[in-house]
C-alpha atoms as a printed R data frame, in Angstrom:
    type eleno elety resid chain resno       x       y       z
1   ATOM     1    CA   UNK     A     1   1.391  18.027  11.249
2   ATOM     2    CA   UNK     A     2   1.373  14.268  11.739
3   ATOM     3    CA   UNK     A     3  -0.928  14.148  14.753
4   ATOM     4    CA   UNK     A     4  -1.570  10.473  15.410
5   ATOM     5    CA   UNK     A     5  -4.899   9.250  16.694
6   ATOM     6    CA   UNK     A     6  -5.973   5.861  17.914
7   ATOM     7    CA   UNK     A     7  -8.854   4.610  15.836
8   ATOM     8    CA   UNK     A     8 -12.216   4.112  17.469
9   ATOM     9    CA   UNK     A     9 -14.993   2.179  15.874
10  ATOM    10    CA   UNK     A    10 -18.384   3.639  15.154
11  ATOM    11    CA   UNK     A    11 -21.762   1.969  15.095
12  ATOM    12    CA   UNK     A    12 -22.454   2.984  11.534
13  ATOM    13    CA   UNK     A    13 -24.287   0.164   9.768
14  ATOM    14    CA   UNK     A    14 -24.263  -0.458   6.024
15  ATOM    15    CA   UNK     A    15 -27.679  -1.322   4.629
16  ATOM    16    CA   UNK     A    16 -27.799  -2.734   1.132
17  ATOM    17    CA   UNK     A    17 -29.590  -1.269  -1.840
18  ATOM    18    CA   UNK     A    18 -30.363  -2.771  -5.268
19  ATOM    19    CA   UNK     A    19 -29.250   0.457  -6.905
20  ATOM    20    CA   UNK     A    20 -26.410   0.198  -9.398
21  ATOM    21    CA   UNK     A    21 -23.331   2.402  -9.236
22  ATOM    22    CA   UNK     A    22 -23.072   3.699 -12.796
23  ATOM    23    CA   UNK     A    23 -20.708   6.658 -12.565
24  ATOM    24    CA   UNK     A    24 -18.024   6.276 -15.242
25  ATOM    25    CA   UNK     A    25 -14.290   6.841 -14.721
26  ATOM    26    CA   UNK     A    26 -12.601   9.796 -16.316
27  ATOM    27    CA   UNK     A    27 -10.973   9.221 -19.725
28  ATOM    28    CA   UNK     A    28  -7.572   8.674 -18.145
29  ATOM    29    CA   UNK     A    29  -8.884   6.253 -15.544
30  ATOM    30    CA   UNK     A    30  -9.140   2.525 -16.073
31  ATOM    31    CA   UNK     A    31 -11.917   1.063 -18.178
32  ATOM    32    CA   UNK     A    32 -15.280   0.419 -16.535
33  ATOM    33    CA   UNK     A    33 -15.954  -3.125 -15.334
34  ATOM    34    CA   UNK     A    34 -18.394  -5.260 -17.330
35  ATOM    35    CA   UNK     A    35 -22.058  -5.078 -16.414
36  ATOM    36    CA   UNK     A    36 -21.844  -8.361 -14.520
37  ATOM    37    CA   UNK     A    37 -19.431  -6.683 -12.106
38  ATOM    38    CA   UNK     A    38 -21.314  -3.404 -11.763
39  ATOM    39    CA   UNK     A    39 -21.170  -1.876  -8.315
40  ATOM    40    CA   UNK     A    40 -24.101  -1.836  -5.895
41  ATOM    41    CA   UNK     A    41 -24.477   1.080  -3.522
42  ATOM    42    CA   UNK     A    42 -24.646   0.904   0.228
43  ATOM    43    CA   UNK     A    43 -25.768   3.695   2.496
44  ATOM    44    CA   UNK     A    44 -22.968   5.552   4.279
45  ATOM    45    CA   UNK     A    45 -24.127   7.958   6.961
46  ATOM    46    CA   UNK     A    46 -20.765   9.642   7.556
47  ATOM    47    CA   UNK     A    47 -21.207  13.337   6.900
48  ATOM    48    CA   UNK     A    48 -19.596  14.590   3.691
49  ATOM    49    CA   UNK     A    49 -19.197  11.204   2.024
50  ATOM    50    CA   UNK     A    50 -21.285   9.508  -0.660
51  ATOM    51    CA   UNK     A    51 -22.407   5.896  -0.455
52  ATOM    52    CA   UNK     A    52 -19.559   3.397  -0.551
53  ATOM    53    CA   UNK     A    53 -19.534   1.472  -3.859
54  ATOM    54    CA   UNK     A    54 -19.564  -2.292  -3.272
55  ATOM    55    CA   UNK     A    55 -18.941  -4.704  -6.179
56  ATOM    56    CA   UNK     A    56 -21.852  -7.047  -6.801
57  ATOM    57    CA   UNK     A    57 -19.402  -9.938  -7.068
58  ATOM    58    CA   UNK     A    58 -17.959  -9.172  -3.608
59  ATOM    59    CA   UNK     A    59 -20.775  -8.283  -1.198
60  ATOM    60    CA   UNK     A    60 -19.926  -7.193   2.328
61  ATOM    61    CA   UNK     A    61 -20.607  -9.459   5.314
62  ATOM    62    CA   UNK     A    62 -19.319  -9.140   8.890
63  ATOM    63    CA   UNK     A    63 -17.499 -12.465   8.681
64  ATOM    64    CA   UNK     A    64 -15.771 -11.494   5.432
65  ATOM    65    CA   UNK     A    65 -14.669  -8.148   6.864
66  ATOM    66    CA   UNK     A    66 -13.279  -9.822   9.982
67  ATOM    67    CA   UNK     A    67 -11.400 -12.321   7.799
68  ATOM    68    CA   UNK     A    68  -9.996  -9.466   5.719
69  ATOM    69    CA   UNK     A    69  -8.871  -7.684   8.874
70  ATOM    70    CA   UNK     A    70  -6.932 -10.778   9.960
71  ATOM    71    CA   UNK     A    71  -5.333 -11.203   6.531
72  ATOM    72    CA   UNK     A    72  -4.425  -7.498   6.390
73  ATOM    73    CA   UNK     A    73  -2.402  -7.830   9.593
74  ATOM    74    CA   UNK     A    74  -0.749 -11.236   8.999
75  ATOM    75    CA   UNK     A    75   3.041 -10.897   8.750
76  ATOM    76    CA   UNK     A    76   3.432 -14.498   7.655
77  ATOM    77    CA   UNK     A    77   2.536 -13.367   4.139
78  ATOM    78    CA   UNK     A    78   6.081 -12.105   3.513
79  ATOM    79    CA   UNK     A    79   9.368 -13.753   2.688
80  ATOM    80    CA   UNK     A    80  10.836 -13.222   6.177
81  ATOM    81    CA   UNK     A    81   7.693 -12.980   8.301
82  ATOM    82    CA   UNK     A    82   8.139  -9.276   9.058
83  ATOM    83    CA   UNK     A    83   5.797  -7.486   6.633
84  ATOM    84    CA   UNK     A    84   2.010  -7.277   6.464
85  ATOM    85    CA   UNK     A    85  -0.319  -4.860   4.697
86  ATOM    86    CA   UNK     A    86  -0.442  -2.955   7.984
87  ATOM    87    CA   UNK     A    87   3.331  -2.441   7.956
88  ATOM    88    CA   UNK     A    88   2.900   0.322   5.365
89  ATOM    89    CA   UNK     A    89  -0.743   1.086   6.178
90  ATOM    90    CA   UNK     A    90  -0.641   1.278   9.955
91  ATOM    91    CA   UNK     A    91  -3.985   1.559  11.780
92  ATOM    92    CA   UNK     A    92  -2.379   3.942  14.257
93  ATOM    93    CA   UNK     A    93  -0.804   6.193  11.621
94  ATOM    94    CA   UNK     A    94  -3.887   7.032   9.581
95  ATOM    95    CA   UNK     A    95  -3.371   3.814   7.588
96  ATOM    96    CA   UNK     A    96  -0.065   4.972   6.150
97  ATOM    97    CA   UNK     A    97   3.503   4.853   7.506
98  ATOM    98    CA   UNK     A    98   4.514   8.540   7.492
99  ATOM    99    CA   UNK     A    99   7.686   7.707   5.572
100 ATOM   100    CA   UNK     A   100   8.801   9.227   2.257
101 ATOM   101    CA   UNK     A   101   8.759   5.745   0.705
102 ATOM   102    CA   UNK     A   102   7.823   2.500   2.399
103 ATOM   103    CA   UNK     A   103  10.234  -0.031   3.866
104 ATOM   104    CA   UNK     A   104   9.780  -3.674   2.909
105 ATOM   105    CA   UNK     A   105  11.437  -6.908   3.955
106 ATOM   106    CA   UNK     A   106  15.114  -6.703   4.850
107 ATOM   107    CA   UNK     A   107  14.923  -2.920   5.002
108 ATOM   108    CA   UNK     A   108  14.449  -2.604   1.232
109 ATOM   109    CA   UNK     A   109  12.772   0.571   0.036
110 ATOM   110    CA   UNK     A   110  10.653   1.222  -3.000
111 ATOM   111    CA   UNK     A   111  10.039   4.399  -4.961
112 ATOM   112    CA   UNK     A   112   6.533   5.420  -3.897
113 ATOM   113    CA   UNK     A   113   4.926   6.964  -0.843
114 ATOM   114    CA   UNK     A   114   2.285   4.751   0.814
115 ATOM   115    CA   UNK     A   115  -1.149   6.335   0.309
116 ATOM   116    CA   UNK     A   116  -3.649   6.046   3.125
117 ATOM   117    CA   UNK     A   117  -6.269   3.300   2.971
118 ATOM   118    CA   UNK     A   118  -8.823   5.652   4.532
119 ATOM   119    CA   UNK     A   119 -11.488   6.305   1.874
120 ATOM   120    CA   UNK     A   120  -9.592   4.289  -0.762
121 ATOM   121    CA   UNK     A   121 -12.937   2.571  -1.271
122 ATOM   122    CA   UNK     A   122 -14.036   5.607  -3.275
123 ATOM   123    CA   UNK     A   123 -11.151   5.634  -5.754
124 ATOM   124    CA   UNK     A   124 -11.861   4.612  -9.348
125 ATOM   125    CA   UNK     A   125  -8.378   3.109  -9.609
126 ATOM   126    CA   UNK     A   126  -5.690   2.111  -7.142
127 ATOM   127    CA   UNK     A   127  -1.990   2.959  -6.720
128 ATOM   128    CA   UNK     A   128  -0.456   6.309  -7.636
129 ATOM   129    CA   UNK     A   129  -0.464   5.381 -11.323
130 ATOM   130    CA   UNK     A   130  -3.874   3.662 -11.320
131 ATOM   131    CA   UNK     A   131  -2.442   0.342 -12.470
132 ATOM   132    CA   UNK     A   132  -5.162  -1.649 -10.694
133 ATOM   133    CA   UNK     A   133  -8.873  -0.954 -11.171
134 ATOM   134    CA   UNK     A   134 -10.019  -1.958  -7.693
135 ATOM   135    CA   UNK     A   135  -9.043  -2.903  -4.167
136 ATOM   136    CA   UNK     A   136  -9.192  -6.599  -5.014
137 ATOM   137    CA   UNK     A   137  -6.485  -6.216  -7.653
138 ATOM   138    CA   UNK     A   138  -4.445  -3.827  -5.544
139 ATOM   139    CA   UNK     A   139  -4.308  -6.181  -2.566
140 ATOM   140    CA   UNK     A   140  -2.444  -8.895  -4.481
141 ATOM   141    CA   UNK     A   141   0.531  -6.865  -5.710
142 ATOM   142    CA   UNK     A   142   2.582  -6.017  -2.603
143 ATOM   143    CA   UNK     A   143   2.879  -9.660  -1.526
144 ATOM   144    CA   UNK     A   144   4.968 -10.545  -4.572
145 ATOM   145    CA   UNK     A   145   6.801  -7.285  -5.117
146 ATOM   146    CA   UNK     A   146  10.547  -7.780  -4.497
147 ATOM   147    CA   UNK     A   147  10.884  -4.644  -2.348
148 ATOM   148    CA   UNK     A   148   7.682  -5.112  -0.360
149 ATOM   149    CA   UNK     A   149   6.695  -8.541   1.056
150 ATOM   150    CA   UNK     A   150   9.094 -10.215  -1.381
151 ATOM   151    CA   UNK     A   151   7.321 -13.543  -1.946
152 ATOM   152    CA   UNK     A   152   8.236 -15.344  -5.191
153 ATOM   153    CA   UNK     A   153   4.545 -16.098  -5.809
154 ATOM   154    CA   UNK     A   154   1.218 -16.237  -3.975
155 ATOM   155    CA   UNK     A   155   1.635 -19.936  -3.235
156 ATOM   156    CA   UNK     A   156   3.101 -19.437   0.277
157 ATOM   157    CA   UNK     A   157  -0.011 -17.437   1.213
158 ATOM   158    CA   UNK     A   158  -2.308 -20.127  -0.148
159 ATOM   159    CA   UNK     A   159  -0.364 -22.793   1.732
160 ATOM   160    CA   UNK     A   160  -0.986 -20.915   4.994
161 ATOM   161    CA   UNK     A   161  -4.684 -20.189   4.488
162 ATOM   162    CA   UNK     A   162  -5.374 -23.730   3.266
163 ATOM   163    CA   UNK     A   163  -3.708 -25.375   6.272
164 ATOM   164    CA   UNK     A   164  -4.118 -22.942   9.200
165 ATOM   165    CA   UNK     A   165  -7.179 -24.218  11.153
166 ATOM   166    CA   UNK     A   166  -8.519 -20.716  11.884
167 ATOM   167    CA   UNK     A   167  -8.240 -19.669   8.250
168 ATOM   168    CA   UNK     A   168  -9.713 -22.976   7.069
169 ATOM   169    CA   UNK     A   169 -12.810 -22.391   9.190
170 ATOM   170    CA   UNK     A   170 -13.114 -18.732   8.192
171 ATOM   171    CA   UNK     A   171 -12.828 -19.317   4.432
172 ATOM   172    CA   UNK     A   172 -15.298 -22.201   4.661
173 ATOM   173    CA   UNK     A   173 -17.748 -19.971   6.513
174 ATOM   174    CA   UNK     A   174 -17.336 -16.915   4.277
175 ATOM   175    CA   UNK     A   175 -16.827 -18.436   0.809
176 ATOM   176    CA   UNK     A   176 -17.697 -22.136   1.317
177 ATOM   177    CA   UNK     A   177 -14.322 -23.136  -0.116
178 ATOM   178    CA   UNK     A   178 -11.495 -25.334   1.115
179 ATOM   179    CA   UNK     A   179  -8.293 -26.881  -0.181
180 ATOM   180    CA   UNK     A   180  -7.427 -26.153  -3.795
181 ATOM   181    CA   UNK     A   181 -10.781 -24.405  -4.260
182 ATOM   182    CA   UNK     A   182  -9.464 -21.627  -2.028
183 ATOM   183    CA   UNK     A   183  -7.671 -19.223  -4.375
184 ATOM   184    CA   UNK     A   184  -5.908 -15.879  -4.176
185 ATOM   185    CA   UNK     A   185  -9.093 -14.257  -5.459
186 ATOM   186    CA   UNK     A   186 -10.819 -15.247  -2.215
187 ATOM   187    CA   UNK     A   187  -7.961 -13.777  -0.186
188 ATOM   188    CA   UNK     A   188  -8.121 -10.549  -2.198
189 ATOM   189    CA   UNK     A   189 -11.895 -10.263  -1.843
190 ATOM   190    CA   UNK     A   190 -11.669 -10.553   1.934
191 ATOM   191    CA   UNK     A   191  -8.906  -7.951   2.227
192 ATOM   192    CA   UNK     A   192 -10.781  -5.564  -0.080
193 ATOM   193    CA   UNK     A   193 -13.958  -5.999   1.970
194 ATOM   194    CA   UNK     A   194 -12.077  -5.001   5.105
195 ATOM   195    CA   UNK     A   195 -10.551  -1.989   3.350
196 ATOM   196    CA   UNK     A   196 -14.001  -0.822   2.229
197 ATOM   197    CA   UNK     A   197 -14.975  -0.385   5.870
198 ATOM   198    CA   UNK     A   198 -12.125   2.079   6.468
199 ATOM   199    CA   UNK     A   199 -13.952   5.298   5.662
200 ATOM   200    CA   UNK     A   200 -13.989   8.628   7.453
201 ATOM   201    CA   UNK     A   201 -15.924  11.845   6.981
202 ATOM   202    CA   UNK     A   202 -17.460  14.150   9.570
203 ATOM   203    CA   UNK     A   203 -14.531  16.575   9.653
204 ATOM   204    CA   UNK     A   204 -14.933  20.142  10.921
205 ATOM   205    CA   UNK     A   205 -15.270  21.183   7.269
206 ATOM   206    CA   UNK     A   206 -18.101  18.680   6.735
207 ATOM   207    CA   UNK     A   207 -19.963  20.054   9.726
208 ATOM   208    CA   UNK     A   208 -19.434  23.564   8.373
209 ATOM   209    CA   UNK     A   209 -20.277  22.971   4.712
210 ATOM   210    CA   UNK     A   210 -22.700  20.059   4.741
211 ATOM   211    CA   UNK     A   211 -24.002  20.346   8.318
212 ATOM   212    CA   UNK     A   212 -24.557  24.084   8.375
213 ATOM   213    CA   UNK     A   213 -22.507  24.717  11.539
214 ATOM   214    CA   UNK     A   214 -20.854  28.043  10.760
215 ATOM   215    CA   UNK     A   215 -18.716  27.791  13.891
216 ATOM   216    CA   UNK     A   216 -17.234  24.399  12.996
217 ATOM   217    CA   UNK     A   217 -14.156  25.930  11.372
218 ATOM   218    CA   UNK     A   218 -12.168  29.036  12.244
219 ATOM   219    CA   UNK     A   219 -12.195  32.337  10.386
220 ATOM   220    CA   UNK     A   220  -8.725  31.517   9.060
221 ATOM   221    CA   UNK     A   221  -9.946  28.175   7.760
222 ATOM   222    CA   UNK     A   222 -12.921  29.885   6.120
223 ATOM   223    CA   UNK     A   223 -10.544  32.253   4.350
224 ATOM   224    CA   UNK     A   224  -8.538  29.227   3.279
225 ATOM   225    CA   UNK     A   225 -11.671  27.616   1.875
226 ATOM   226    CA   UNK     A   226 -12.344  30.683  -0.238
227 ATOM   227    CA   UNK     A   227  -8.806  30.430  -1.582
228 ATOM   228    CA   UNK     A   228  -9.313  26.710  -2.209
229 ATOM   229    CA   UNK     A   229 -12.300  27.558  -4.408
230 ATOM   230    CA   UNK     A   230 -10.865  30.696  -5.969
231 ATOM   231    CA   UNK     A   231  -7.322  31.952  -6.361
232 ATOM   232    CA   UNK     A   232  -5.749  28.642  -5.347
233 ATOM   233    CA   UNK     A   233  -7.825  26.699  -7.910
234 ATOM   234    CA   UNK     A   234  -7.413  23.578  -5.753
235 ATOM   235    CA   UNK     A   235 -11.018  22.537  -6.394
236 ATOM   236    CA   UNK     A   236 -10.229  21.980 -10.076
237 ATOM   237    CA   UNK     A   237  -8.700  18.606  -9.175
238 ATOM   238    CA   UNK     A   238  -9.689  18.135  -5.532
239 ATOM   239    CA   UNK     A   239 -13.368  18.226  -6.324
240 ATOM   240    CA   UNK     A   240 -16.324  19.218  -4.201
241 ATOM   241    CA   UNK     A   241 -19.907  18.182  -4.972
242 ATOM   242    CA   UNK     A   242 -23.202  19.603  -3.755
243 ATOM   243    CA   UNK     A   243 -23.868  16.833  -1.239
244 ATOM   244    CA   UNK     A   244 -20.449  15.260  -0.674
245 ATOM   245    CA   UNK     A   245 -16.728  15.811  -1.159
246 ATOM   246    CA   UNK     A   246 -14.141  13.192  -2.064
247 ATOM   247    CA   UNK     A   247 -11.565  15.912  -2.823
248 ATOM   248    CA   UNK     A   248 -10.263  14.034  -5.864
249 ATOM   249    CA   UNK     A   249 -11.172  13.959  -9.543
250 ATOM   250    CA   UNK     A   250  -9.744  10.420  -9.848
251 ATOM   251    CA   UNK     A   251  -7.652  11.624 -12.773
252 ATOM   252    CA   UNK     A   252  -3.914  11.855 -13.399
253 ATOM   253    CA   UNK     A   253  -1.829  15.016 -13.602
254 ATOM   254    CA   UNK     A   254   1.813  15.990 -13.969
255 ATOM   255    CA   UNK     A   255   2.242  18.548 -11.205
256 ATOM   256    CA   UNK     A   256   6.015  18.902 -11.457
257 ATOM   257    CA   UNK     A   257   7.086  16.408  -8.820
258 ATOM   258    CA   UNK     A   258  10.054  14.176  -9.642
259 ATOM   259    CA   UNK     A   259  10.326  15.067 -13.319
260 ATOM   260    CA   UNK     A   260  13.159  17.571 -13.097
261 ATOM   261    CA   UNK     A   261  15.577  14.800 -12.181
262 ATOM   262    CA   UNK     A   262  14.785  12.773 -15.300
263 ATOM   263    CA   UNK     A   263  13.231  15.111 -17.858
264 ATOM   264    CA   UNK     A   264  16.315  15.238 -20.088
265 ATOM   265    CA   UNK     A   265  16.328  11.443 -20.145
266 ATOM   266    CA   UNK     A   266  12.597  10.877 -20.694
267 ATOM   267    CA   UNK     A   267  12.745   9.835 -24.395
268 ATOM   268    CA   UNK     A   268  15.294   7.119 -23.647
269 ATOM   269    CA   UNK     A   269  13.528   6.083 -20.433
270 ATOM   270    CA   UNK     A   270  10.141   5.822 -22.115
271 ATOM   271    CA   UNK     A   271  11.502   3.805 -25.021
272 ATOM   272    CA   UNK     A   272  13.378   1.422 -22.727
273 ATOM   273    CA   UNK     A   273  10.368   1.009 -20.455
274 ATOM   274    CA   UNK     A   274   8.041   0.178 -23.337
275 ATOM   275    CA   UNK     A   275  10.531  -2.327 -24.688
276 ATOM   276    CA   UNK     A   276  10.809  -4.067 -21.301
277 ATOM   277    CA   UNK     A   277   7.038  -4.004 -20.862
278 ATOM   278    CA   UNK     A   278   6.459  -5.504 -24.323
279 ATOM   279    CA   UNK     A   279   8.861  -8.297 -23.429
280 ATOM   280    CA   UNK     A   280   6.722  -9.228 -20.428
281 ATOM   281    CA   UNK     A   281   8.083  -6.884 -17.785
282 ATOM   282    CA   UNK     A   282   5.866  -6.498 -14.709
283 ATOM   283    CA   UNK     A   283   4.843  -2.842 -14.365
284 ATOM   284    CA   UNK     A   284   4.321  -3.203 -10.620
285 ATOM   285    CA   UNK     A   285   7.855  -4.438 -10.105
286 ATOM   286    CA   UNK     A   286   9.494  -2.070 -12.590
287 ATOM   287    CA   UNK     A   287   8.066   1.131 -11.123
288 ATOM   288    CA   UNK     A   288   8.773   0.189  -7.512
289 ATOM   289    CA   UNK     A   289  12.350  -0.961  -8.039
290 ATOM   290    CA   UNK     A   290  13.592   1.685 -10.483
291 ATOM   291    CA   UNK     A   291  13.402   5.319  -9.363
292 ATOM   292    CA   UNK     A   292  13.650   6.703 -12.885
293 ATOM   293    CA   UNK     A   293  10.993   4.345 -14.221
294 ATOM   294    CA   UNK     A   294   8.757   5.365 -11.331
295 ATOM   295    CA   UNK     A   295   8.795   8.983 -12.495
296 ATOM   296    CA   UNK     A   296   7.093   7.992 -15.764
297 ATOM   297    CA   UNK     A   297   3.844   7.874 -13.785
298 ATOM   298    CA   UNK     A   298   0.630   6.970 -15.577
299 ATOM   299    CA   UNK     A   299   2.549   6.497 -18.827
300 ATOM   300    CA   UNK     A   300   3.846   3.209 -17.416
301 ATOM   301    CA   UNK     A   301   0.264   1.916 -17.439
302 ATOM   302    CA   UNK     A   302  -1.266   3.479 -20.553
303 ATOM   303    CA   UNK     A   303   1.779   4.074 -22.808
304 ATOM   304    CA   UNK     A   304   0.285   7.509 -23.471
305 ATOM   305    CA   UNK     A   305   2.851  10.252 -24.008
306 ATOM   306    CA   UNK     A   306   0.439  12.843 -22.605
307 ATOM   307    CA   UNK     A   307   0.554  11.028 -19.246
308 ATOM   308    CA   UNK     A   308   4.316  11.054 -18.709
309 ATOM   309    CA   UNK     A   309   4.941  12.060 -15.112
310 ATOM   310    CA   UNK     A   310   1.224  12.118 -14.307
311 ATOM   311    CA   UNK     A   311   0.003  10.709 -10.997
312 ATOM   312    CA   UNK     A   312  -3.424  10.243  -9.464
313 ATOM   313    CA   UNK     A   313  -5.014  13.096  -7.560
314 ATOM   314    CA   UNK     A   314  -5.097  11.924  -3.930
315 ATOM   315    CA   UNK     A   315  -7.926  12.740  -1.587
316 ATOM   316    CA   UNK     A   316  -7.305  15.621   0.797
317 ATOM   317    CA   UNK     A   317  -9.333  14.093   3.600
318 ATOM   318    CA   UNK     A   318  -7.156  13.587   6.690
319 ATOM   319    CA   UNK     A   319  -4.211  14.969   4.728
320 ATOM   320    CA   UNK     A   320  -2.750  16.623   7.828
321 ATOM   321    CA   UNK     A   321  -2.065  13.123   9.206
322 ATOM   322    CA   UNK     A   322  -0.424  11.554   6.154
323 ATOM   323    CA   UNK     A   323   2.846  13.458   5.668
324 ATOM   324    CA   UNK     A   324   5.173  13.404   3.831
325 ATOM   325    CA   UNK     A   325   3.450  14.193   0.554
326 ATOM   326    CA   UNK     A   326   3.415  13.471  -3.182
327 ATOM   327    CA   UNK     A   327   4.055  10.147  -4.910
328 ATOM   328    CA   UNK     A   328   7.696  10.181  -3.837
329 ATOM   329    CA   UNK     A   329   7.218  11.654  -0.368
330 ATOM   330    CA   UNK     A   330   9.474  14.548  -1.304
331 ATOM   331    CA   UNK     A   331   7.499  17.354   0.357
332 ATOM   332    CA   UNK     A   332   7.543  17.200   4.146
333 ATOM   333    CA   UNK     A   333   4.731  19.553   5.133
334 ATOM   334    CA   UNK     A   334   1.441  20.881   3.820
335 ATOM   335    CA   UNK     A   335   3.023  24.324   3.634
336 ATOM   336    CA   UNK     A   336   5.710  22.961   1.309
337 ATOM   337    CA   UNK     A   337   2.952  21.478  -0.852
338 ATOM   338    CA   UNK     A   338   1.095  24.788  -1.127
339 ATOM   339    CA   UNK     A   339   4.338  26.631  -1.882
340 ATOM   340    CA   UNK     A   340   5.101  24.122  -4.656
341 ATOM   341    CA   UNK     A   341   1.781  24.932  -6.322
342 ATOM   342    CA   UNK     A   342   2.236  28.632  -5.649
343 ATOM   343    CA   UNK     A   343   5.541  28.421  -7.535
344 ATOM   344    CA   UNK     A   344   3.714  27.005 -10.553
345 ATOM   345    CA   UNK     A   345   4.667  23.368 -10.066
346 ATOM   346    CA   UNK     A   346   8.364  23.702  -9.241
347 ATOM   347    CA   UNK     A   347  10.442  23.195  -6.105
348 ATOM   348    CA   UNK     A   348  12.520  25.219  -5.492
349 ATOM   349    CA   UNK     A   349  11.050  28.316  -7.111
350 ATOM   350    CA   UNK     A   350  14.112  28.688  -9.335
351 ATOM   351    CA   UNK     A   351  13.816  25.188 -10.831
352 ATOM   352    CA   UNK     A   352  12.877  24.868 -14.514
353 ATOM   353    CA   UNK     A   353   9.320  23.907 -15.449
354 ATOM   354    CA   UNK     A   354   9.189  20.419 -16.907
355 ATOM   355    CA   UNK     A   355   7.790  20.210 -20.468
356 ATOM   356    CA   UNK     A   356   5.207  17.590 -19.483
357 ATOM   357    CA   UNK     A   357   3.553  19.761 -16.802
358 ATOM   358    CA   UNK     A   358  -0.250  19.639 -16.849
359 ATOM   359    CA   UNK     A   359  -1.804  22.716 -18.392
360 ATOM   360    CA   UNK     A   360  -3.618  23.972 -15.309
361 ATOM   361    CA   UNK     A   361  -0.452  24.219 -13.220
362 ATOM   362    CA   UNK     A   362   0.781  27.806 -13.121
363 ATOM   363    CA   UNK     A   363   1.852  30.322 -10.434
364 ATOM   364    CA   UNK     A   364  -0.897  31.261  -7.965
365 ATOM   365    CA   UNK     A   365   0.609  34.506  -6.622
366 ATOM   366    CA   UNK     A   366  -0.520  33.745  -3.085
367 ATOM   367    CA   UNK     A   367   0.828  35.906  -0.264
368 ATOM   368    CA   UNK     A   368   2.462  34.251   2.766
369 ATOM   369    CA   UNK     A   369  -0.652  34.911   4.852
370 ATOM   370    CA   UNK     A   370  -2.819  33.300   2.201
371 ATOM   371    CA   UNK     A   371  -0.576  30.242   2.124
372 ATOM   372    CA   UNK     A   372  -1.040  29.895   5.882
373 ATOM   373    CA   UNK     A   373  -4.817  30.267   5.483
374 ATOM   374    CA   UNK     A   374  -4.924  27.538   2.858
375 ATOM   375    CA   UNK     A   375  -2.891  25.182   5.062
376 ATOM   376    CA   UNK     A   376  -5.274  25.883   7.938
377 ATOM   377    CA   UNK     A   377  -8.212  24.910   5.729
378 ATOM   378    CA   UNK     A   378  -6.549  21.625   4.783
379 ATOM   379    CA   UNK     A   379  -6.198  20.860   8.485
380 ATOM   380    CA   UNK     A   380  -9.978  21.268   8.821
381 ATOM   381    CA   UNK     A   381 -10.422  18.154   6.659
382 ATOM   382    CA   UNK     A   382  -9.289  15.847   9.481
383 ATOM   383    CA   UNK     A   383 -11.988  13.491  10.711
384 ATOM   384    CA   UNK     A   384 -12.596  13.306  14.442
385 ATOM   385    CA   UNK     A   385 -12.123   9.540  14.302
386 ATOM   386    CA   UNK     A   386 -11.590   6.743  11.836
387 ATOM   387    CA   UNK     A   387 -14.536   4.384  12.040
388 ATOM   388    CA   UNK     A   388 -14.405   0.824  10.851
389 ATOM   389    CA   UNK     A   389 -17.986   0.585   9.659
390 ATOM   390    CA   UNK     A   390 -19.994  -2.362  10.843
391 ATOM   391    CA   UNK     A   391 -21.632  -4.326   8.058
392 ATOM   392    CA   UNK     A   392 -25.198  -5.554   8.197
393 ATOM   393    CA   UNK     A   393 -25.327  -9.196   7.099
394 ATOM   394    CA   UNK     A   394 -28.444  -8.732   4.989
395 ATOM   395    CA   UNK     A   395 -27.233 -10.741   2.009
396 ATOM   396    CA   UNK     A   396 -29.133 -13.916   1.354
397 ATOM   397    CA   UNK     A   397 -26.724 -16.570   0.150
398 ATOM   398    CA   UNK     A   398 -24.051 -13.890  -0.185
399 ATOM   399    CA   UNK     A   399 -21.280 -15.793   1.537
400 ATOM   400    CA   UNK     A   400 -20.346 -17.796  -1.543
401 ATOM   401    CA   UNK     A   401 -19.380 -14.779  -3.677
């Protein structure tokens, strides 16, 4: 299930367009950015994917992407020099770590499964609970989380990038900044730019559905696709458009994972969490260091009772490479995932249904053969390779963004 591939790099080139990305987030997603930060579209030729949204205030350039790549892999940005972004989002493991929950400095573990970076550029919010609106915001958090990189603040990172000769030259070239002018926002913009090049389409399914190659997927996978659209109702959340498929609605749902362990304690947990949050508690730190608080899901961000235990719909692209599954890594295989949904959002089948379960989650009545067909379809969503897209430096004066 966790077939590992070495990444090869394509010759796909982004060309820039003055068009504005105006699609609005769903009601439960984060608020839209102001007009001054509207997203410009770039052309993405990978089959099955839409154009990659690029923020106007952070245009892509080759030098910025290369700088972001270096920052992404720098282990010095942790309290003991052992953890980088790539520790949990490994290039050679489909940009995840294939662990139930990630391991930080000193062997500390958090509460959440590391989602893949592949195609994260398309998400309307980041993290399982959507607590950051974009990749720039997301990139800052793990450095100062006590169970991840463990730094007390971002100052150690700034000390390195302001004094390391290679970083000094790179930040001067990309952003025209040096010394105290070089801030964590510049670091975050570079990392986010690198992450926006990690996109992958062109799976067997894409060649079948968007490319018209009827032999690109097997008969079993075709049966699984029919179940995906029909009896399995997967497409309700893992959406499919006429000309592309992100396989996510970018919304948040309680699908019955993790809640059974805390559901009797939810009123007390929610009240205590809100009290701590109102007293200045850091949501990022609270949800990653407290297992019970983690299970509150999107509620921890919005305070909305209807979003207790709700987590973001992940993309299904390359899902066969990113086991284990769910926000807590509790399901080991894709078959276990399908069985969980077939049970109506409970594992095991005899477990009680939690009272916060999203309305669309109910038993599917799939036969064993149908479950196998659906798993086979999900395996057809694996890209042949993971290209790091090359960026055309067509921005005039863009380096100072």
